C-alpha positions in Angstrom: 70.6 76.3 52.5 71.4 78.4 55.5 69.8 77.2 58.8 67.8 79.6 60.9 70.4 79.4 63.6 73.3 80.2 61.2 71.3 83.1 59.8 70.5 84.5 63.2 74.2 84.2 64.2 75.2 86.1 61.0 72.7 88.9 61.6 73.8 89.1 65.3 77.5 89.5 64.3 76.5 92.2 61.8 74.6 94.1 64.4 77.4 93.9 66.9 79.9 95.0 64.3 77.7 97.9 63.3 77.4 99.0 66.9 81.2 98.8 67.5 81.9 100.6 64.2 79.3 103.3 64.9 80.6 103.8 68.5 84.2 104.0 67.4 83.5 106.3 64.5 81.3 108.6 66.7 83.9 109.0 69.4 86.8 109.5 67.0 84.8 112.1 65.1 83.7 113.8 68.3 87.3 114.1 69.6 88.4 115.6 66.3 85.7 118.2 66.1 87.1 121.7 65.8 86.2 123.0 69.3 89.7 124.2 70.1 89.4 127.9 69.1 86.3 128.6 71.2 87.6 126.6 74.1 91.0 128.3 74.1 89.3 131.7 74.1 87.1 130.7 77.1 89.9 129.2 79.1 92.6 131.8 78.4 91.8 133.8 81.5 89.9 131.7 84.1 89.9 134.4 86.7 89.1 137.7 85.0 86.6 136.6 82.3 83.4 134.9 83.6 81.7 132.6 81.2 78.9 130.1 81.0 79.2 127.3 78.4 76.0 125.3 77.9 75.7 122.0 76.0 72.2 121.2 74.8 70.6 117.8 74.3 70.3 118.5 70.6 74.0 119.0 70.2 74.0 122.8 70.1 76.4 124.9 72.3 76.0 128.4 73.7 78.6 130.6 75.3 77.3 133.4 77.5 79.2 136.4 78.9 76.3 137.4 81.2 73.5 135.3 82.5 70.8 135.0 85.2 67.7 132.8 86.0 64.3 133.9 85.0 61.6 134.5 87.7 60.3 130.9 87.4 63.8 129.5 87.8 63.3 127.2 84.8 65.2 129.1 82.2 68.6 130.9 81.7 68.5 134.4 80.3 71.8 135.9 79.0 73.8 137.5 76.3 76.3 135.6 74.1 76.6 133.2 71.1 74.8 130.1 70.0 76.5 127.4 67.9 75.0 124.4 66.1 76.2 120.8 66.4 79.1 121.4 64.0 80.1 124.6 65.9 78.9 126.9 63.2 77.5 130.3 64.5 73.7 130.4 64.7 72.9 133.6 66.7 74.6 136.3 68.6 72.9 138.6 71.2 70.2 138.1 73.9 69.3 134.4 74.4 66.9 132.4 76.5 67.2 128.7 77.2 65.0 126.2 79.1 67.0 124.3 81.7 65.3 121.1 80.8 67.0 121.3 77.3 70.5 121.5 78.8 72.8 118.4 79.0 75.7 119.9 80.9 77.1 123.3 81.8 80.7 124.6 82.4 81.6 127.8 84.1 84.3 129.5 86.2 81.9 131.5 88.3 80.7 129.6 91.4 78.9 132.5 93.1 75.6 132.4 91.2 75.3 128.7 91.9 75.7 128.8 95.6 72.0 129.4 96.4 68.9 127.4 96.5 67.6 129.3 93.5 70.7 128.3 91.5 70.5 124.6 92.5 69.0 123.4 89.2 71.8 125.0 87.3 74.4 123.9 89.7 73.2 120.3 89.3 74.4 120.4 85.7 77.6 122.5 86.1 81.3 121.6 86.0 83.4 124.3 87.6 86.7 125.0 85.8 89.8 126.6 87.3 89.8 125.9 91.0 93.4 125.6 91.9 93.2 128.6 94.3 91.4 126.3 96.8 93.8 123.3 96.6 96.3 122.3 99.3 100.0 122.5 98.5 100.3 118.7 98.6 97.7 118.4 95.9 99.3 121.0 93.7 102.5 118.9 93.8 100.7 115.8 92.6 97.3 116.8 91.2 96.4 113.2 90.1 96.5 112.1 93.7 94.2 114.7 95.2 91.4 113.7 97.6 88.3 113.0 95.7 85.0 111.6 96.8 81.3 111.4 96.5 79.5 112.5 99.7 81.1 111.2 102.8 78.9 110.2 105.8 79.9 110.2 109.5 78.1 108.8 112.5 80.2 110.7 114.9 82.6 113.6 114.6 85.7 111.6 113.8 86.8 112.9 110.4 90.5 111.9 110.5 92.1 109.6 108.0 89.5 107.3 106.4 87.0 107.0 109.3 84.1 107.9 107.1 81.3 105.4 107.7 80.2 105.5 104.1 80.6 107.2 100.7 77.6 107.5 98.6 77.2 106.6 94.9 80.9 106.3 94.3 80.9 105.7 90.6 78.2 108.2 89.6 80.5 110.8 88.0 77.8 112.6 85.9 74.0 112.8 85.6 73.8 109.9 83.2 75.5 107.6 85.8 73.2 108.5 88.6 72.4 105.5 90.8 71.3 104.3 94.2 73.9 103.0 96.6 73.4 100.9 99.7 76.2 101.1 102.3 76.6 99.4 105.7 77.6 102.0 108.2 79.0 99.2 110.5 77.2 100.9 113.4 74.4 99.7 115.7 72.3 101.6 118.3 69.5 101.1 120.7 68.6 104.7 120.8 65.3 106.1 119.6 67.2 108.8 117.5 70.0 108.5 115.0 72.1 111.3 113.5 74.2 111.2 110.4 76.5 113.9 109.0 77.1 114.4 105.3 80.2 116.3 104.1 81.6 117.5 100.9 85.4 117.2 101.4 86.6 117.5 97.8 86.6 119.9 94.9 83.3 118.6 93.6 79.6 119.4 93.4 77.4 116.7 95.0 73.8 116.2 93.9 71.8 114.2 96.4 68.5 113.1 95.1 67.2 110.7 97.8 68.5 109.6 101.2 67.2 107.2 103.9 68.5 104.6 106.3 67.5 100.9 106.6 67.4 99.8 110.2 67.6 96.1 111.0 66.6 94.9 114.5 69.0 92.4 116.0 70.2 90.9 119.3 73.2 92.6 120.7 75.5 89.6 120.2 74.5 89.4 116.5 75.9 90.9 113.4 73.8 92.0 110.4 75.1 91.5 106.9 73.8 92.5 103.5 74.6 90.8 100.2 74.8 92.1 96.6 71.0 91.7 96.2 70.3 93.8 99.2 69.1 90.8 101.2 69.9 91.0 105.0 71.1 88.1 107.2 71.9 87.9 110.9 74.8 85.9 112.3 76.0 85.1 115.8 79.1 83.0 115.0 82.1 83.7 112.9 85.0 81.5 111.8 88.5 82.8 111.0 90.6 81.4 108.1 93.1 78.7 109.0 95.1 79.7 105.9 95.2 82.8 103.6 97.9 83.0 101.0 99.0 85.0 97.9 101.7 83.2 95.9 102.4 80.9 98.8 102.9 83.9 101.1 100.6 84.2 104.2 98.4 87.3 104.5 96.3 85.8 107.3 97.3 88.5 109.9 96.1 91.2 107.5 92.6 90.0 107.1 91.6 88.6 110.5 89.9 91.6 112.0 87.7 94.5 111.1 90.3 97.2 111.6 92.8 99.4 109.6 95.3 96.6 109.0 94.7 95.9 105.3 96.1 93.5 102.7 97.0 95.3 99.4 99.4 94.7 96.6 101.1 97.0 94.2 100.3 97.2 90.5 102.3 95.5 87.8 104.9 97.8 86.4 103.7 97.6 82.8 100.2 96.1 83.0 97.4 97.7 85.0 95.1 94.8 84.3 97.3 92.1 85.8 95.4 89.8 88.2 96.2 88.2 91.5 94.7 85.2 93.4 94.2 84.8 97.1 93.4 81.3 98.5 91.6 81.2 101.8 90.8 78.0 103.7 88.5 77.4 106.7 88.4 74.2 108.8 86.2 72.7 111.6 83.0 74.3 110.2 79.5 73.3 111.6 76.5 72.3 109.7 74.2 75.1 108.5 74.2 78.0 106.0 77.4 80.0 105.8 78.3 83.3 104.3 81.7 84.7 103.2 82.1 88.3 104.5 84.6 90.7 103.0 85.4 94.2 104.2 87.2 96.2 101.5 87.8 99.4 99.6 89.7 100.5 96.5 93.2 101.9 96.3 93.9 105.3 94.7 94.4 103.6 91.2 90.8 104.6 90.2 91.4 108.2 91.4 94.6 108.4 89.3 92.9 107.0 86.2 89.8 109.3 86.6 91.9 112.4 87.1 94.2 111.4 84.2 91.2 111.1 81.9 89.9 114.5 83.0 93.3 116.0 82.4 93.5 114.5 78.9 90.0 116.1 78.1 91.5 119.5 79.1 89.3 122.3 78.0 87.0 119.9 76.1 85.8 118.3 79.4 82.3 119.6 79.1 82.1 118.6 75.5 83.0 115.1 76.4 80.6 114.9 79.3 77.9 116.3 77.2 78.5 113.5 74.6 78.1 110.9 77.4 74.9 112.5 78.5 73.4 112.6 75.0 74.9 109.6 73.2 74.2 106.0 74.4 77.1 104.7 72.2 79.6 107.0 73.8 78.4 106.1 77.2 78.8 102.4 76.5 82.4 102.9 75.4 83.2 104.5 78.7 81.3 101.8 80.7 82.9 99.0 78.8 86.3 100.5 79.4 85.7 100.9 83.2 84.5 97.3 83.4 87.9 95.9 82.1 89.4 96.4 85.6 86.9 93.9 86.8 85.3 93.2 90.2 86.4 91.0 93.1 85.6 87.5 91.8 84.8 84.8 94.4 85.0 81.0 93.7 84.9 77.9 95.9 86.7 74.6 95.4 84.7 71.6 94.4 86.6 68.7 95.8 84.5 66.0 94.1 84.9 67.5 90.6 88.3 69.0 91.2 87.5 72.5 89.9 86.7 76.0 91.0 83.0 77.0 90.9 81.8 80.6 90.6 80.4 82.0 93.8 79.9 85.8 93.5 81.4 89.1 92.2 81.7 92.1 94.4 81.5 95.5 92.6 81.2 98.2 95.3 83.7 101.0 94.4 85.4 103.8 96.3 88.7 104.4 98.1 87.4 106.0 101.3 84.9 104.0 103.3 85.1 100.2 103.6 82.3 98.0 102.3 81.2 95.0 104.4 79.5 92.5 102.0 78.3 88.9 102.5 78.2 86.2 99.8 76.2 83.1 100.7 78.1 79.8 100.6 76.1 76.8 99.2 76.0 73.9 101.6 77.6 71.7 99.0 80.8 73.6 99.2 81.7 72.0 102.5 83.9 68.9 102.2 84.8 67.3 105.5 83.7 70.5 107.3 86.2 72.5 105.2 85.7 75.3 102.7 88.3 76.7 100.3 87.7 80.0 98.6 89.6 81.8 95.8 89.5 85.6 95.6 90.6 87.0 92.2 91.1 90.7 91.7 93.2 93.3 89.8 96.6 93.8 91.3 96.9 97.1 93.1 93.2 98.0 92.8 91.8 96.7 96.1 92.5 96.8 99.8 91.2 93.9 101.9 90.5 94.6 105.6 88.7 91.4 106.6 87.8 88.0 105.2 85.8 85.5 107.4 83.0 82.9 107.4 79.8 83.5 109.3 77.1 81.1 110.3 73.8 82.5 109.0 71.0 82.4 111.6 68.2 83.8 109.5 67.1 86.4 107.0 66.3 89.9 108.4 63.8 92.6 107.4 64.8 96.3 107.4 62.7 99.2 108.3 63.1 102.1 105.8 63.4 105.5 107.7 63.6 108.8 106.0 65.1 111.8 107.8 62.8 113.8 109.9 65.0 117.0 110.0 68.1 118.5 108.5 70.5 120.7 110.4 72.7 122.9 108.1 76.2 123.1 109.5 77.6 124.8 106.4 75.7 125.4 103.2 72.3 126.4 101.8 69.2 125.5 103.8 67.0 122.8 102.1 63.6 121.4 103.3 63.7 117.8 104.3 61.3 116.8 101.6 64.0 117.7 99.0 65.5 114.2 99.5 62.4 112.1 100.4 61.7 110.9 96.9 63.5 109.9 93.7 62.7 113.0 91.6 64.3 116.1 90.1 64.8 117.8 93.4 68.3 117.7 94.8 70.4 118.9 97.7 73.4 120.5 96.0 76.5 120.4 98.1 79.7 122.3 97.5 83.2 121.9 99.0 83.1 122.5 102.7 79.3 122.1 103.0 78.1 119.9 105.8 74.6 118.7 106.7 73.4 116.6 109.7 70.3 114.4 109.3 68.0 113.2 112.1 66.2 109.9 111.9 63.6 108.7 114.4 64.0 104.9 115.0 61.1 102.6 115.9 60.8 101.1 119.4 62.8 97.9 120.2 62.3 94.9 122.4 64.5 94.6 125.4 68.2 93.6 124.7 67.7 94.5 121.0 69.4 97.2 118.8 69.3 98.4 115.2 72.1 97.8 112.7 72.1 100.8 110.4 72.5 100.9 106.6 72.5 103.9 104.4 70.7 104.3 101.0 71.7 107.3 98.9 70.9 108.2 95.3 72.6 110.9 93.3 75.7 111.8 91.3 78.6 114.3 91.5 80.6 116.5 89.1 84.4 116.9 89.5 85.8 120.5 89.3 88.5 121.0 86.7 91.8 122.2 88.1 93.9 124.6 86.0 96.8 122.2 86.1 94.7 119.5 84.4 93.9 121.9 81.6 97.6 122.0 80.8 97.7 118.2 80.3 95.2 118.1 77.5 95.8 115.1 75.2 92.5 113.9 73.5 94.5 111.7 71.2 95.9 109.7 74.1 92.4 109.6 75.7 91.0 108.2 72.5 93.8 105.5 72.4 93.1 104.5 76.0 89.4 104.2 75.4 90.1 101.8 72.5 92.7 99.8 74.4 95.9 100.9 72.7 98.5 98.6 74.5 101.3 101.1 74.3 99.2 103.9 75.9 98.1 101.6 78.7 101.7 100.6 79.3 102.6 104.3 79.6 99.8 104.7 82.2 101.1 101.8 84.2 104.6 103.3 84.2 103.4 106.7 85.2 101.3 105.3 88.1 104.1 103.2 89.3 106.3 106.2 89.8 103.8 107.8 92.2 102.0 104.7 93.7 104.0 104.7 96.9 102.8 108.2 97.8 99.3 108.1 96.5 97.6 107.0 99.7 99.3 109.7 101.9 98.8 112.5 99.4 95.1 111.5 99.0 94.3 111.7 102.6 96.3 114.9 103.3 94.5 116.8 100.6 91.0 116.8 102.0 89.2 120.1 101.4 88.3 122.2 104.4 87.2 125.8 104.9 90.5 126.6 106.7 92.7 125.8 103.8 
């Protein structure tokens, strides 16, 4: 007789197998759909022939030659063709579609989108064929071009990677929209605070909600935040006595909050290869401690993301639409991205002679650095010493600072929404557009720039506010014409399902350009003067 536990286990395995099979079958089927003829016609002349390609939540697709918004701005009116899920013609002529029924849009005509009236359409639109705006260095190596979510600046210093924050770094389509909390690593005693938001890449940025969290502190204190968005103040720090990778010291690379970073290069044939950093601290006092890391990603994620878009080619909107409408397709992509892992932290348990899990850091993005604290349990200290292991994918992370801090107390932030928006470049929006998590967005295009004003509460004498930024939204990458030429959906399919030979080819390709990725990335920022 089968036990309840065994029966449950068997049913569980069947369910998991069904999900995996369904997911695999769905994606394989989707990639092999016969979209090519229509897509080839659309993309044959990206400059002279305007088009609007709409993917609907029910799987239908419409291709319009002419279009406009209706008076209520909630529907698209145009002339063209409507196809069903299997891309069989359903109707030709005048058509009207509710925007709420649309999953994603693709077009080569930016002009109708660059107005407040076109914001709802722009928020769903991938622009195709934008090489006329790209710098020469980017044309030479299109997979190393500068790419970002919104970048935020406290002052006017926009050179190199002095952005104070980048918002919602991994939100690459509407279905991945998320809220992101970033330390600006900036404190002020002023009653006003200004923050500039820029779009410095060939992307459309959709900002749903934006506010700062101001934490009062003494001027000799530092405020940290952990993965659970809990704040702590600290007035004492402790530098590592030893920091090594493969018995080679990296201590000088991680001692200070500066631009002197430790980073490794990728394995020549395995992009998932790991490395370990052992960091030791001595002469520690009693009390609660926190391990602080200041870090960002390398350009490996940029290369992989742009490679994937290139392999999608003129089916990019088809693929994004499937992510928007299919949970299974979305999970395949999410599972694939998670294979590169996070920064895993462990501490050495001297009594038991083993490493114990401490935390995992997941903040993404190659532009602004992330200063995150992980609390160290009191029991980790042995003879006033702490040993920590940092595990991460080789060539994926750049560590600027690793240090221990004595935690004084928890801190409480004050949430402050902007009181005004100054439009430096772009369409004017009312400030209430980003005060709530809703369907209203500020839509930002390349070169757009907005400055937000925040009114800070009064402070006691000798106090100041440490400022953190909360932003919620997503962005859509523009497709370059050079990417369309690299279409290879078969290879993309193999990568998604972990074909070892395909991943080895990716490792070799990245290795050939790895040495120049950083300089190419920063030298290809978008600006109006290009």
